[in-house]
N, C-alpha and C positions, 0 to 999 in steps of 0.2 A: 366471338361471343354471340350466342343465339338470342332470341327475343327475351327481354327482361319483362316480367309481369309481376305487378304488385297489387295486393289488396291493402288499402291504407285507411286506418281510422285514427283521427286525432281529436281529442277533447281536452277541455280545461275545466277543472273543478266540476266534472260531471256534465258540462255543457258541450255538445258536439260542435266542432269547428269545421272539419272537413271529413267526408267519407266517400270513398270511391272503390269500386271493384274493377279489376283488370286495367289498372294504369300501366299500359305496356309501352315499352321502348324497343323498337326493332334493332337488332344487332347489326353493326357495320352499315348503318344507314344514318341519314341526317333527318331528324324529326323536328319540324317547325311546329311549336306549340303556341297557338293563339288563344285569346280569351280575355274578358274584361278584367280590369285591375281589381284585385281583392278577392277574386273568385277562388284562389287557392293554388295557383301554378307554382309560386315560389315555395310555399310551405310544404307542398308535396315533394318537390324536387330536393329541398333541404332534408326532408325526412328520409328519403331513400338514399341520400348521400351521407347520412349519419351526422347531420349538422344541428339537430335540435336537442334541447336540454330535456332529458327524461325526468328530471326532478320538477319541472314546471308544467309539463304536458303529459297527458295520458295517451300513449301512442301504441298501436299494434300494427305490425306489418306482416302480411301473410299469416295472420292468426297467431303470431308469437309476440310476446312483450318486446318493447323497443330495446330494453337493456340486453336481451338475448341477441337481437339483430345487430346491435352495436359491437358485440363481442364475436360475431361470426367472421370466419376467414374470408367469405365472399366479399363482405364490405371492406375489410382491410385491404384486400387486393385491388378492389375498385378504386379506393382512395389513393393507394400507393401508385397506381398507374394513370389515374385520371386527374381531373382538375375541375374546380367549381368557380366560375366567374360570377361574382356577386353583382346584384343589381345596382347597389350603391358602393362604388369602389372604396370609399373611405372606411367601410366596415372591415376591409381586408388589409389595407395598407397600414403599416406601422408608423405612427407619427414620430417615433424616437429613432428612426433609422433612415438614412438617405435612400432615395429610390434606387440608385445604382447598386447599393448593397442588397436591397430586397430582391433585385433581379438575379442575384447570385446566391441567395439564401438556400440552404439545404440542398436537395437534389438538383435544383436549378443551376447550381454552380457547375454541374457536369454537362449541361446542355450546350449545343452548338448554334451558330448563326445568330447570336444575340444582336450584333450590330445590324445585320441584314434585316432581321425582323423589325427592329425599331425604325430603321429607315423606311421600310415598306409601310408601316402604320402611320408614319409622319409624312409620307410621300416626299422624301427629300433625298438628294444624292450627297448631301453634306452632313457632317456631324455637328455643325454649329447649333441648330435648334435643340439637339439632344444634350449638348454640353450645358445648355441653360437649364435643362430640366432635371437631369440625372442627379446632380449634387443636392437637390432640394429635399428637405424633410417635409413630408406631406402635412398640410394644414387645411382647415375648412375652406380657405380662400386661395390657396396656392398649392400645387398648380391648379389649373382650371379643371372643371369636371370632365371635359373631353380629354384632357391630357392624362388625368388619373385613370380614366377608363382605358386608354390605350396602353398605359403601363400594365394594368391588370391583364389586358389581352395579350401583351407581350409575354407575361408569365405563363399564360395558358399555352402559347405557341412553343415556348421553351419546353414545357412538359410534353406537348405533342411530339416534338423532335426526339425527346428521350424515348417515348413509346415507339415511335417509328424506327428508332435505331436498333430495337430488339429484333433479332433475326426471325424468330418465330414466336411471337408473344402468345402464351397459353393462358395467362391470367386475364380476368375481366377488366375492362377499362371503360369509364364513362366520362365524357367531357360535357359539362353542363355550362351553358352560356345564358345567364338570366338577364334579359334586357341588355345585351352587350353593346348596343349602339344608341342607347337612350340619350346620351350627351353628344352624339356625333351627327354632323350633317350628312347628306346623301353621299358626298364625295368620299369622306373617310369611312362611312359605313360600307361603301362598295370596295374600298381598299381592304377592309377587314374580311369581307365575304370572299373576295378573290384569293386572299392568302389562305383562308380556312379551307376553301374548296381545292386549292392547289395541293395542300397537305393531304386532303382526303383522296385525291387522285393518286398520290404516291402509294398509299395502301389504305383502304377503307377502315374506319374505326367508328365507334358509336358516339353520336352527337345528339344532345337535346338542346335545342335553341329556343328559348322562351322569349316571345316578343309581342308587342302590340303593333308592330310596324308591318302592316299587310303589304306595303309596297316592296318588301323583300321578294314577294312572289313575282312582281314584274321584273326585278333585277335578275333573279335566277333564270327566268324564262328568256330574258334578252341575252345574258352573257354566259350562262352555264347550262344550256339545254342538254348537254351530253350527260349530265348527272341527274336529270329529272327522275329517271327510273330508280335512283338510289335515295330519293327524297320522299318523305312522308309529311303530309300537312294535316294537322289535327287542331281541333278547337275544344277547349274545356268549357263545359256548359253545366248549368244547374237544372236538375229535374226534381222538383219537390224538395226533399231534404237531403238529396244525394247529388254527387257530381258524376257526370258521364263524359267520356272521351269520345268524340265523334270525328269522322273524317271531314276535312274541309276541302272542297273542290276548287283548285286555283282558278278554273275557268269562270267561276261565279264572280270572283273579284275582277278578273281581266275583262269580262264582258261588261260589267258595270262601269269600269273605267272607260271603255270605248264608248259607251252610251253617253257618259258625261262629256267626253270630247265632242261628240256630235251636237249635244245641246249647246255647248259653248260656241260652236260655229254658227248656230242659228240665232244666237242672242243679239238683241239690238244694242245700239250705242247709248250709253247714259247721257243725259242732258241736264240743262239747268246750271245754276250757279253752284260752285263747290260747297258741300256741307262743311268740309275741312280743307283749309289751306294753311300749310306750315312752311316757313322758310327752311331751306335745305342745309343750313349749317347751325350748329349750337355746340356748347361746351358742357360736359358733365364729368364729374370725378377726375378733373384735370385733363381730360382728353377732348380733342377737337373731333366732332362727329360730322359726317356728311351723308346726306340722303341723295342718291344718284339714280339716274335712269339706266346707266350702263353697269355691267358686272364689275368692270375694272375700276370704277369710281373716279373717272377722269374729271368730271365736272358736277358740282352740286346742282340739284334741281329742287324746286318747291314740291312738297308732297300735297297732291290734290286728290280729293275723293268726292265724286259727284253723287247725287241721288241715284239709287239703283246700280251703283258700281261696287264691285269687290276689288280692293287693292291688296296686293300680296307683297309684304316686305321680307326680303331675304337677307341673310347674313350668316356667317359662320357662328358656331356656338360660342357664347361668351362675348360677342362684339357689343351687344347692347340693345337687342330688339325689344325685350321686355321693358327695359329702362325707357326706351322711346315711347312705348305704350303708356307707361306711368306718367311720363312728362306731358303727354297729350291730355291725360285725365287730371293733371294738376297734383299728382301724388308724389312726384319727384322733382325737386327744384333743379334748374339748370341756368346757364348763362346764355344770353343771346336768343332767348325764346321769342319768336314772333309767329303767332298763329291766329287764325280766324275760324271760329267754330259756330255754326248755326247763326251767323250774323253778329257774333260777339267777338270783339278783339281781346286777346289775352296775351300776356307776356310774363317775363320772369319777375316783374314787379307787381303783378296782379295779386291782391290780398287773397288769402286762403278762403275767406268767407264768400268771395265771389264764385270760386270754383264750387264750393259747397251748395250755394243757393242756385246758381245758374247752369252748372255743368253736370254734377253727379246725379245720375238717374233722371235727368231732364233733357239735356242736349246729347249726352253720351252715357253709354253703359259699357262695362268691361267684364269679359269672362277671364278671370285670372288663371294663370298656368297651373297652379296647384290648388285643387278644390279644398284640401284640408286647411289651407291658409286663407281661402276666400270665404268659407262658410263658418258660421258660428256653430261649433260642434256640440254645444250644449242646447241649441235650439231644436225644436221638433221640425219635421218636414213642413207642417202647416205654418209654423212661425216664420220659416224662410220666406213665405209669400205674404203673410199678413204684416210683416215688418217693412214691406215695400210701399212707396208712395203711389199706390194704385187707386184709381177711381173707375167704377165703384169698388168698394172694399171686397177683397177675395172672400168667397164662401167655401165651405168644404166641397160643395159640388163643383164650383168653378176651378178649384185647385186640382181636384181629381181629373177633370177634363184636360187641364193643362199638362198634368203629369203623363197622361196617356199619349201625348205627342212623342215622348221618348221612352216611356216605360210600357212593357207588355201588359195588357189587361188579362185577367182582372187583377187590380191591386188588392193585396191581402188586407183583411180587416185589421184596422189599427195602424196602417202604414203612416197615416198623417200624424199620428201621435208618437211615432218613433223618433228617437233622438238621432241627429245627423251623425254623431260619433259612432253609432252602431251600424251605419250603412257600409256597403262594400265600396271600394275605390271607384268602380264604374258607376255605381248609383250616385255617389257624391258628385262625380263629374257631370252626370246628366242633370242633377239638381242645380249645379253650378251654371250650366248652360241655360236651363229653363228660367232661372231667376233673372238673368240678363235679358233673355228673349221677352219675358213678361213686361219689362220696362218699355220695350219697343221705342227706344230713343232714336233720334235722327242718325246718330253715329253709333255703330256697334263695333267694339274692339274685341277681337277673339284671339287670345293668346293660347296657342296649342289647344284648340277646341276638341281635338280628337284624342287627347291624352287618355289612356287607360280604357278605351272602348273596344268592344267586340265589333265584328263587321256589320251585324244587323243594326247596331246602334250608330255606327259611322254612317250607314246609308240614311238613317232617319235624321241625323244631325245635318247632313249635307242637304237633305230635302228641306228642312226648316230654314237653313241659311239661304237657299235659293228662293224660298217663299218670301223671306225678308227683303231680298234683293228685288224681287218682282213688285213688292209693295213700296219700293222707292227708298229703302234705307241704304245709307252709305256704310260699307263694311270694310274694316281694316283687319287683315289676317296676318298672323304670325304663326308659323308652323314648320316643323321638320318634315312634315309629310309632303315633300315637294311633288312627288308623282301624282298624288291625288289633287292637290290644289293647282298644279300646272294644267291639269285636265279641265279645270273649270274657270281659271282666270286667264284672260288673253295676255299676250306679251306686253302690250302697251299699258297694262295696269299692274305691272311688276316693277317694284323699286328695290334698290340695293343700299344697305347701310354699311358705311365704312368708318373706322375709327383710327386715330393716330395720336 
């Protein structure tokens, strides 16, 4: 299949949503598509794969009505031979059918290597973990997000095997992976990438991989350099009222990462009494949790964060990193809690009003993982800041100055009056960060602070984090972006969370 090129216009009730000329996908290559959350990567890929509802949106592709595009033979062939991995697996999995049946549904029943694919994605030589998962009917809470994601990836690999089994495929095929590793840690992400690129080496096919994970660049440069000539790195950006697709140079990311490592080596040791000290064992949701200094979790250790120190807590997806952050903030009850925060002793018997009066926004502030859940969507941008306990009270001028830390100037007229609900995902995340940075508390808890950001925003956020560190703030980091944060956090400031 030669290069696919699309001009796409999408509107709703006369209001433009996205518009782009020459959204192109090179044939028989792997296109990594980056860009901030909400800019339009998903809706564009769904449009070209025929997954949008023409009765709810006004869509034109290559200057033809969407209904005509949907009825075209080209799209039918592309759908028949390809596969679309959804960003949220639950939208694709059938809650009324066991997972093992869904892996055999339709054409997937003719595919080969089912067990081998599942074992590779679970990194197991035994079928035992698979026997616990496959009979399950998918529900919001079971299996975990990472397990659902791997099931959907397994479906994609089965479809890839069917395509590769064709002796000389003449029909178009496109395999779209929309945030395929959002619920996976680096280990399982790398398992997925290795299997995908192994299939690609057998015979090249067309892949569009949409991701916010710039550290994939580091992984393919380390482990898959032989395929770099078959890879394309692009970033979707906004220019005025249109989207543009521009090349992204991997060396920009790799050089920035190297410079971060050099700054880490020159950083001084934090000192003073810990801002946060928490006992290394507690119980929550019926599970015994241990904070440890070693990856294997052999011995619990108290979690300590000193002024001017960044501490990074690691754990597999679903273990309870976000729950730990909420426990420290007093937002999640647990048993056996013993912590000291900014000179204040707190435990599982501490009344909620003490957390409200002494901790929230005073001793500690938290950037929550999902901006949509953290922000009041009915508030305006201005109200996000005027609702904070800040002295002096924020003015429009001071708010604009703060916004320019993470937003490109000039800010459009009326931006302060815009409702949060109408911002893009990336804009909400930057607002989510700036709100907590504005509080400037002794302890800053950052749960997935780089979620949904483009590379320029990542650089800016990391700069602000390091400014806060230099100003003596204690920082607790939770993130899947291990490559980036390993570059700035020394090994002695890394902890591991284990549950049983």
